[in-house]
C-alpha positions in Angstrom: -95.4 2.9 5.5 -97.7 0.0 4.7 -100.7 2.2 4.8 -99.1 4.6 2.3 -98.2 1.7 -0.1 -101.8 0.4 0.1 -103.1 3.9 -0.5 -100.8 4.3 -3.5 -102.0 0.9 -4.9 -105.6 1.9 -4.5 -105.0 5.2 -6.3 -103.1 3.4 -9.1 -106.0 1.0 -9.6 -108.5 4.0 -9.7 -106.3 5.9 -12.2 -106.0 2.8 -14.4 -109.8 2.4 -14.4 -110.1 6.1 -15.3 -107.6 5.8 -18.2 -109.6 2.9 -19.8 -111.6 3.8 -23.0 -115.1 5.1 -22.3 -116.7 2.5 -24.5 -115.4 -0.4 -22.5 -116.9 -1.2 -19.1 -114.3 -2.0 -16.5 -115.0 -5.1 -14.5 -116.1 -4.4 -10.9 -113.6 -5.4 -8.3 -115.0 -6.6 -5.0 -113.7 -5.7 -1.6 -112.3 -9.2 -1.0 -110.2 -8.9 -4.2 -108.9 -5.5 -3.1 -108.0 -6.9 0.4 -106.3 -9.9 -1.2 -104.4 -7.6 -3.6 -103.3 -5.4 -0.7 -102.3 -8.5 1.3 -100.1 -9.7 -1.6 -98.6 -6.3 -1.9 -97.9 -6.3 1.8 -96.2 -9.7 1.6 -94.2 -8.6 -1.4 -93.2 -5.4 0.3 -92.0 -7.3 3.4 -90.0 -9.7 1.2 -88.5 -6.7 -0.6 -87.7 -5.0 2.7 -86.1 -8.1 4.1 -84.0 -8.5 0.9 -82.9 -4.9 1.1 -82.0 -5.3 4.8 -79.8 -8.3 3.9 -78.1 -6.5 1.1 -77.5 -3.4 3.2 -76.1 -5.6 6.0 -73.8 -7.4 3.5 -72.7 -4.0 2.0 -72.1 -2.6 5.5 -70.0 -5.6 6.5 -68.0 -5.2 3.3 -67.5 -1.5 3.8 -66.4 -2.1 7.4 -63.9 -4.7 6.3 -62.5 -2.3 3.6 -62.4 0.6 6.1 -60.6 -1.6 8.6 -58.0 -2.6 6.0 -57.7 1.0 4.8 -57.3 2.2 8.4 -54.6 -0.4 9.1 -52.8 0.5 5.9 -53.0 4.2 6.8 -51.8 3.6 10.3 -48.8 1.7 9.0 -48.1 4.5 6.5 -48.5 7.2 9.1 -46.2 5.3 11.5 -43.5 5.0 8.8 -44.0 8.7 7.9 -43.8 9.7 11.6 -40.6 7.7 12.0 -39.1 9.3 8.9 -40.1 12.8 10.0 -38.7 12.2 13.5 -35.4 11.1 12.0 -35.3 14.1 9.7 -36.3 16.5 12.5 -33.6 15.0 14.8 -31.0 15.4 12.0 -32.2 19.0 11.4 -32.2 19.8 15.1 -28.6 18.5 15.4 -27.5 20.5 12.3 -29.2 23.6 13.7 -27.6 23.2 17.1 -24.2 22.8 15.5 -24.8 25.9 13.4 -26.0 27.9 16.4 -23.0 26.8 18.4 -20.6 27.9 15.6 -22.6 31.2 15.2 -22.5 31.8 19.0 -18.7 31.3 19.0 -18.3 33.7 16.1 -20.6 36.3 17.6 -18.8 36.1 21.0 -15.5 36.7 19.3 -17.0 39.6 17.3 -18.6 41.1 20.5 -15.3 40.8 22.4 -13.4 42.6 19.6 -16.2 45.2 19.3 -16.2 45.7 23.1 -12.4 46.4 23.1 -12.8 48.8 20.2 -15.7 50.6 21.9 -13.8 50.8 25.2 -10.8 52.4 23.4 -13.1 54.9 21.6 -15.0 55.7 24.7 -11.7 56.3 26.6 -10.5 58.7 23.9 -14.0 60.4 23.7 -14.0 60.8 27.5 -10.6 62.5 27.5 -11.8 64.8 24.7 -15.1 65.5 26.5 -13.2 66.4 29.7 -11.0 68.8 27.9 -14.0 70.4 26.2 -16.0 70.6 29.4 -13.0 72.3 31.1 -12.8 74.8 28.3 -16.6 75.3 28.4 -16.6 75.7 32.2 -13.9 78.4 31.9 -16.0 80.2 29.3 -19.0 80.0 31.5 -17.1 81.5 34.4 -15.9 84.4 32.2 -19.4 84.8 30.9 -20.9 84.7 34.4 -18.4 87.4 35.6 -19.3 89.6 32.7 -23.1 89.1 33.3 -22.7 90.0 37.0 -20.8 93.1 36.0 -23.5 94.1 33.4 -26.3 93.2 35.9 -24.7 95.4 38.6 -24.3 98.3 36.1 -27.9 97.8 34.9 -29.2 97.8 38.5 -27.4 100.9 39.3 -28.8 102.6 36.2 -32.3 101.5 37.0 -32.0 102.8 40.6 -30.7 106.1 39.3 -33.5 106.3 36.8 -36.2 105.6 39.4 -34.6 108.3 41.7 -34.6 110.8 38.8 -38.2 109.9 38.0 -39.3 110.4 41.6 -37.5 113.7 41.9 -38.9 114.9 38.6 -42.4 113.9 39.5 -42.2 115.7 42.8 -40.8 118.8 41.2 -43.4 118.8 38.5 -46.3 118.1 40.9 -45.6 120.9 43.4 -47.2 123.6 41.3 -50.1 121.4 40.5 -50.7 120.6 44.1 -50.6 124.3 45.0 -53.1 125.0 42.2 -55.4 122.2 43.3 -55.3 123.5 46.8 -56.2 127.0 45.6 -59.0 125.6 43.5 -60.4 123.7 46.4 -60.4 126.8 48.5 -62.2 128.7 45.7 -64.8 126.0 45.3 -65.3 125.9 49.1 -65.8 129.6 49.2 -68.0 130.0 46.1 -70.2 126.9 46.5 -70.3 126.8 50.3 -69.9 123.0 50.3 -69.7 122.8 54.1 -72.9 124.9 54.8 -75.2 123.2 57.3 -78.2 123.5 54.9 -76.3 122.1 52.0 -74.3 123.6 49.2 -75.2 126.8 47.4 -76.6 125.0 44.2 -78.7 122.7 46.5 -80.2 125.7 48.3 -80.8 127.6 45.0 -82.6 124.5 43.7 -84.8 124.3 46.8 -85.7 128.0 46.4 -86.6 127.5 42.8 -88.8 124.5 43.7 -90.6 126.6 46.4 -91.2 129.3 43.8 -92.4 126.8 41.3 -95.3 126.0 43.6 -96.8 129.5 42.8 -95.3 130.0 39.3 -96.6 127.5 36.7 -94.1 128.8 34.1 -91.2 128.2 36.4 -92.5 124.7 37.3 -92.7 123.8 33.6 -89.1 124.9 33.0 -87.9 122.9 36.0 -89.9 119.8 34.8 -88.4 120.1 31.4 -84.9 119.8 32.9 -86.0 117.0 35.3 -85.3 119.2 38.3 -88.8 119.0 39.8 
């Protein structure tokens, strides 16, 4: 800090010498005068610093006293406010308790009356529901008997229908079975499917392939039909 102040003073002196008119020659300052000036500045700065410290200390003491007095006053006020609030909350709590007790008694009386009314209504509803369930049960019994009868009749009809279908299919398939048997015999006779050297078309194809070895025209025809 002192070094900065000294540097500022030196710069101020240099600027002052620069601001002087050019026609006037500034007196030359020796190093000793500069040192004495800096020493005086240092002493003045120390005195100023000491004075400022004393003022700040006095101001701090005054502020502490004021804050202490303010804190005491605030504590007293807060204590009085807290006591007042406690009294008000106690009175409010007592009033609320009384109101809740009265409300609870009123609600209990209303719930007892409501419970009696609900019990009477539920008893009447239970009798009515029993009667309705008995009537509904009788209807279900009648409906179940009718459904069993209809199911029996439907089952009998279905069994009869299946019997008729089987009989009709057998009656209709007998001529077809006979015709298929005749067709099988004709194919067996004409194509000789059980011949030891193969069927008739297979043997004819083998003959044609053997002939195609000597006949180029026949070989070309068989190749065109993918038979060679």
